[in-house]
C-alpha positions, 0 to 999 in steps of 0.5 A: 470381160477383164479383171475388175479393180477398185480405186481407194482414196489414199490422202489426196490421190487414188490407188489400186491393186492389180492381180498378181497373175497379170503383173507376173505375165507382164513381167512387172516388178514391185516399185516399177514406174509407169507413164499414165495418160488419159486418152478418150476416157481410158486410162493407159499405163505404159512402163517407163523405159529407164534409158529413155527417161534418163535421156529426156532428163538430160535434154530438159537440163540442156534445154533449160540451160540453153533456152535462149540459144534454142529460141534464137535458133528457131527463128 
């Protein structure tokens, strides 16, 4: 069986702490960002790739700016 962690209410959200040894094995550092999703009742955490995140933010900006053009091209 894996490690057990507890959720704690922090204002309007919940927080938890992961064992230091686990984070060291995974190479996770303080302040690192994770993508969180729920899949079939399971919480999945994935480290955020900073390069991918930057690319997606640039795409979102371009998509907003040229939304009408993209919509016409999709027809």
